[in-house]
C-alpha positions as CSV (number, residue, x, y, z in Angstrom):
1,M,0.0,0.3,-0.1
2,K,1.3,3.7,-1.1
3,R,1.6,5.5,2.4
4,I,2.0,9.3,2.3
5,L,2.1,11.3,5.4
6,V,-0.3,15.0,4.9
7,L,0.5,17.7,7.0
8,E,-1.8,21.0,6.7
9,D,-3.5,23.3,9.0
10,E,-5.9,24.3,6.9
11,A,-8.9,21.8,7.5
12,A,-10.2,22.3,4.1
13,I,-7.3,22.0,1.8
14,R,-6.4,19.2,3.8
15,E,-9.9,17.5,3.5
16,F,-9.0,18.1,-0.3
17,I,-5.9,16.9,-0.8
18,V,-6.9,14.0,1.3
19,I,-9.9,12.5,-0.9
20,N,-7.1,13.2,-4.3
21,L,-4.6,11.1,-2.7
22,Q,-7.2,8.3,-1.3
23,R,-9.1,8.5,-5.0
24,G,-4.8,7.7,-6.2
25,G,-4.9,4.7,-3.6
26,Y,-2.9,6.5,-1.5
27,E,-3.4,4.9,2.6
28,V,-3.6,9.1,3.7
29,V,-2.0,10.2,7.8
30,Q,-3.3,13.2,8.8
31,A,-1.0,15.7,10.5
32,E,-2.5,19.5,11.5
33,D,0.7,20.9,12.9
34,G,4.7,20.3,13.0
35,A,4.6,18.5,16.4
36,Q,1.8,15.7,15.5
37,A,3.4,15.3,12.4
38,L,6.6,14.1,13.9
39,A,4.8,11.9,16.5
40,E,3.0,10.5,13.4
41,Y,5.9,9.3,11.6
42,A,7.8,7.9,14.6
43,A,4.9,6.3,15.9
44,A,4.4,4.7,12.8
45,E,8.3,3.8,13.2
46,G,8.8,5.5,9.5
47,N,6.9,3.3,7.2
48,F,5.8,6.2,4.9
49,D,7.0,6.2,1.1
50,V,6.2,10.1,0.7
51,A,5.0,13.0,3.0
52,L,3.6,16.1,1.8
53,L,4.4,18.9,4.2
54,D,2.6,22.9,4.2
55,I,5.4,25.3,5.2
56,M,3.6,27.2,7.4
57,V,2.0,25.3,9.7
58,P,1.4,25.2,14.1
59,E,3.9,24.4,16.5
60,I,7.0,23.0,14.1
61,D,6.8,24.2,10.9
62,G,7.0,22.3,7.8
63,L,11.1,23.0,7.0
64,E,12.1,21.3,10.6
65,V,10.1,18.9,10.4
66,C,11.5,18.5,6.8
67,K,14.7,18.4,8.1
68,Q,13.9,16.1,10.8
69,L,11.9,13.2,8.4
70,R,15.4,14.0,5.9
71,A,17.7,13.4,9.1
72,Q,16.1,9.9,9.9
73,S,15.0,8.8,6.7
74,A,17.2,9.3,3.1
75,K,14.6,7.4,1.3
76,I,11.3,8.9,2.2
77,G,9.9,11.1,-1.0
78,I,9.2,14.5,0.7
79,I,7.2,17.3,-1.5
80,M,6.7,21.3,0.3
81,L,3.6,23.0,-0.3
82,T,4.2,26.5,-0.7
83,A,2.7,30.1,-1.1
84,K,3.6,31.4,-4.7
85,A,5.5,34.4,-2.2
86,Q,7.8,32.0,-0.7
87,E,10.3,31.7,-3.0
88,M,12.7,31.3,0.0
89,D,11.3,29.5,1.3
90,K,11.3,27.1,-1.5
91,L,15.0,26.7,-1.8
92,N,14.9,25.8,1.6
93,G,13.0,22.8,1.9
94,L,15.2,21.8,-1.1
95,M,18.0,22.2,0.7
96,N,17.1,20.8,3.6
97,G,16.8,18.0,1.6
98,A,12.8,18.6,-0.5
99,D,12.5,16.5,-3.3
100,D,10.1,18.8,-4.8
101,Y,7.7,22.0,-4.3
102,I,3.9,22.5,-5.0
103,T,3.1,26.2,-5.0
104,K,-0.8,27.1,-3.5
105,P,-3.2,26.8,-5.7
106,F,-2.8,23.6,-7.1
107,S,-5.3,21.2,-8.8
108,P,-6.2,17.7,-8.7
109,S,-4.6,16.5,-11.5
110,E,-0.7,18.3,-10.3
111,L,-1.2,17.3,-6.9
112,S,-1.6,13.5,-8.1
113,A,1.3,13.6,-11.0
114,R,4.0,15.7,-8.5
115,V,3.1,12.9,-5.9
116,D,3.0,10.0,-8.6
117,A,6.4,11.3,-9.6
118,V,8.2,11.0,-5.7
119,Y,6.3,7.6,-5.3
120,R,7.6,6.1,-9.2
121,R,11.2,7.0,-8.1
122,V,10.8,5.8,-4.1
123,A,9.6,2.6,-6.1
124,L,11.6,2.3,-8.8
125,N,14.6,2.9,-7.1
126,D,13.7,0.1,-3.7
127,E,13.1,-2.7,-7.1
128,A,16.3,-1.3,-8.8
129,E,18.3,-1.6,-5.6
130,R,16.6,-5.5,-5.3
131,R,17.7,-6.5,-8.7
132,S,20.8,-5.0,-8.7
133,T,23.9,-7.6,-10.2
134,S,26.8,-5.0,-10.8
135,H,26.1,-2.6,-8.4
136,I,29.4,-1.2,-7.7
137,L,30.1,2.2,-9.5
138,H,34.1,3.9,-9.3
139,A,34.5,7.1,-10.6
140,G,38.3,7.4,-10.0
141,K,40.0,6.5,-7.0
142,D,38.1,9.1,-5.4
143,F,34.4,8.0,-5.3
144,T,32.3,4.4,-4.8
145,L,28.7,4.1,-5.5
146,D,27.4,0.7,-4.0
147,L,23.9,0.1,-5.1
148,R,22.9,-2.1,-2.6
149,S,23.9,-0.5,0.5
150,H,23.2,3.2,-1.3
151,T,25.9,4.4,0.2
152,L,28.3,6.5,-1.5
153,T,32.4,6.6,0.1
154,R,34.8,8.7,-1.0
155,H,38.5,7.8,-0.9
156,S,40.9,10.1,0.7
157,S,45.3,10.1,1.8
158,K,45.7,11.3,4.9
159,D,49.4,10.5,6.5
160,G,50.3,7.3,3.7
161,Q,46.9,5.6,4.9
162,I,43.8,5.3,2.9
163,V,40.6,7.4,4.9
164,N,37.5,6.3,3.8
165,E,34.5,8.4,4.7
166,N,30.5,7.5,4.2
167,I,28.5,10.6,2.5
168,D,24.9,11.0,3.7
169,L,22.5,10.9,0.7
170,T,18.5,11.9,-0.5
171,Q,17.2,8.7,-2.7
172,L,17.3,11.8,-4.8
173,E,21.0,12.7,-4.5
174,F,21.9,9.2,-4.6
175,Q,19.7,8.8,-8.5
176,L,21.7,11.8,-9.7
177,M,24.9,10.4,-8.4
178,E,24.3,7.3,-10.1
179,Y,23.6,9.1,-13.6
180,F,26.7,10.8,-13.2
181,F,28.5,7.7,-12.2
182,T,27.5,6.1,-15.6
183,N,27.8,9.2,-17.3
184,I,31.4,9.6,-16.6
185,G,32.9,12.9,-18.7
186,A,29.4,13.5,-20.3
187,A,28.5,17.0,-20.8
188,L,24.6,16.3,-19.4
189,S,21.5,18.8,-20.1
190,R,19.1,20.0,-17.2
191,T,16.9,18.5,-19.3
192,D,18.5,15.0,-20.0
193,I,18.6,15.1,-16.1
194,L,15.3,16.5,-15.4
195,E,14.3,13.4,-17.7
196,R,16.3,11.0,-15.9
197,V,15.6,11.4,-12.7
198,W,12.8,13.2,-12.3
199,G,10.6,11.8,-14.5
200,T,9.5,12.9,-18.5
201,N,6.3,13.7,-17.2
202,Y,7.4,16.1,-14.8
203,I,5.8,19.4,-14.5
204,G,7.8,21.3,-12.2
205,E,10.4,24.1,-13.2
206,E,13.7,23.4,-14.6
207,K,16.0,24.9,-11.8
208,I,15.5,22.5,-9.2
209,V,18.0,21.0,-10.3
210,D,20.8,23.5,-10.2
211,V,19.3,23.3,-6.9
212,N,20.6,19.9,-6.3
213,I,23.5,20.4,-8.0
214,R,24.1,22.9,-5.4
215,R,22.9,20.7,-2.6
216,L,25.4,17.8,-3.8
217,R,28.8,20.4,-4.5
218,M,28.2,21.7,-0.2
219,K,28.3,17.7,0.6
220,L,31.1,16.9,-2.3
221,E,32.8,19.4,-2.8
222,K,36.3,21.2,-1.1
223,T,35.3,24.1,-2.2
224,P,31.7,24.1,-3.8
225,S,32.0,27.5,-5.3
226,N,34.8,26.2,-7.6
227,P,34.0,22.4,-8.5
228,Q,36.5,19.5,-9.0
229,Y,34.4,17.3,-9.5
230,L,30.2,18.0,-10.4
231,T,31.5,20.6,-13.1
232,T,29.4,23.1,-14.8
233,V,29.3,23.1,-18.7
234,W,28.1,26.7,-20.0
235,G,25.3,26.8,-22.0
236,R,25.1,22.9,-21.6
237,G,24.5,22.1,-18.0
238,Y,26.9,19.4,-16.0
239,K,29.0,16.7,-16.0
240,W,31.4,14.8,-13.8
241,V,35.3,14.8,-14.0
242,T,37.8,12.3,-12.5
243,D,41.1,12.1,-12.8
244,G,41.4,15.8,-14.2
245,K,39.2,15.0,-16.9
């Protein structure tokens, strides 16, 4: 059963969301404030595929809920609900681990499309993990991506010894890294990345790619403003560079 946690303090909007998600086959758990959302998540032992979080809610706001859920799970899909004027909140949500955002007001078809897209990524990633046979991807001597354990390891040398450091990734970040690691040295456009990671039917904004690249650079690069690995190809998009190539 597809399970989703919905955090929305306005009863009419929450009812609208719940009805449409239930029609789409989701089991919905509702919360009207951030504290209740975290309590529901804990009570279910994190057994949710997706969380739909309004930002402006009482007790604990949606951004903090997003941050706490992401700290507990790399796999859950997280979508933020924002108002048109909350441009900075959109960015903050994505930088704190959200996968997507929906701007109010929204139609039933947009709600269903965006939630379904995030759910498909969660489900397909789990299936790929179970079926994977060749499950280790290398990017030169510096990084290893394990498709089964969902871990990215950075290898470095210190005092003549090899140091292995695991880097925490969200599920979306992991899928981005898998795409780059299977296309090392290739310039990938934002459209390429959107279609591969977000899906061909994604109806959001292209800039979501840039935000997630920025988030990855903060985790991977010594100097995110001058990246060594995840580089920009001006007029095209991005590419992963390894061993100086």
